[in-house]
Every structure is written in C-alpha cells, then in structure tokens.
N, C-alpha and C positions, 0 to 999 in steps of 0.2 A: 441317651439321657438329656439331648438338646432338643426337646420338644417345642421350646418357645422362641428358638432361632438366635440364641445367644451366641456371639463369635467368642467362642471359649479357647483356651490354651491348655497344653499339658501342664499338670501339676508338677513343680520341681521335686517335691518329696511326698509321693503319694503315700496315704495310711489309710486303715481300716476304721471303718466307724460302724457302730450298730444301734445306737439309741434313737435315731430318727427315722428308721426305715424298718419294715418287717423283716427284711433280710438281714440278718446279722453279719453276714459277710461282705457288706458293701464297702467297696474301696473307692476312697475319694482320688479321682485321677484328673480332674478338670478344674481350672480356675476361670475366673471372668473379672476384667478391670471395669469396675463400676465407677463412672463419673458422676458427681452431684453437685449441685449448686444450692446454697442456702440463701445468700443473697448476691448481689452482682459483684460483690468484693471477696466473697467465700466460695471459691470453686477447688474442689479438691478430687482425688481418685483414690480408690483402695481396691485391693485384690481380694476377692471373695472366692470361697470354695463353692463348686457347684455339686449338689447332690439331689436325688429325686426325694420327694417328702410324700407321705401317705396322708398329708393336711393340705389344705389350700392356703398358700401363703409362702413367705420367705423371712428368713432369718438373717439380720444384719449384725446383731451383737446381742448383748444382753439386754432383756426387755426393762423399759424404764417403768418404775412403780407409780 
C-alpha cells in the first residue's frame, strides 16, 4: 500500500472502509504524520489515514465549496 514511499506507522485503531475503493473489505491499518506550513508562523502536523484510492489524488478533509 505504500507505493509512494511514505514513512507510515501502524494505525492504533484499524477499521474497515469500503466507499473509496472497489474492494469493500478494505481495512485501514496505516497512518502518516503530515507536516504543513501555511506561512512562516503557521506550522502544524496532522495524522492522516493511508488508503489506496481508485482515483488520482488525495483527500485531507471535507472539500471546500
């Protein structure tokens, strides 16, 4: 599942997910700590779940309208 070389770690509470992948028995087992910077004074980290997608891209949260 780690085709792009992310330094992932095991998920503390793995769960099943079926709506983002053709395989309805997908189990989320990995997480990644993503560091982001908006400006020099706003630096933060979030932990995101890592799953394979049948689309090209990634989802960080609800899309903005």
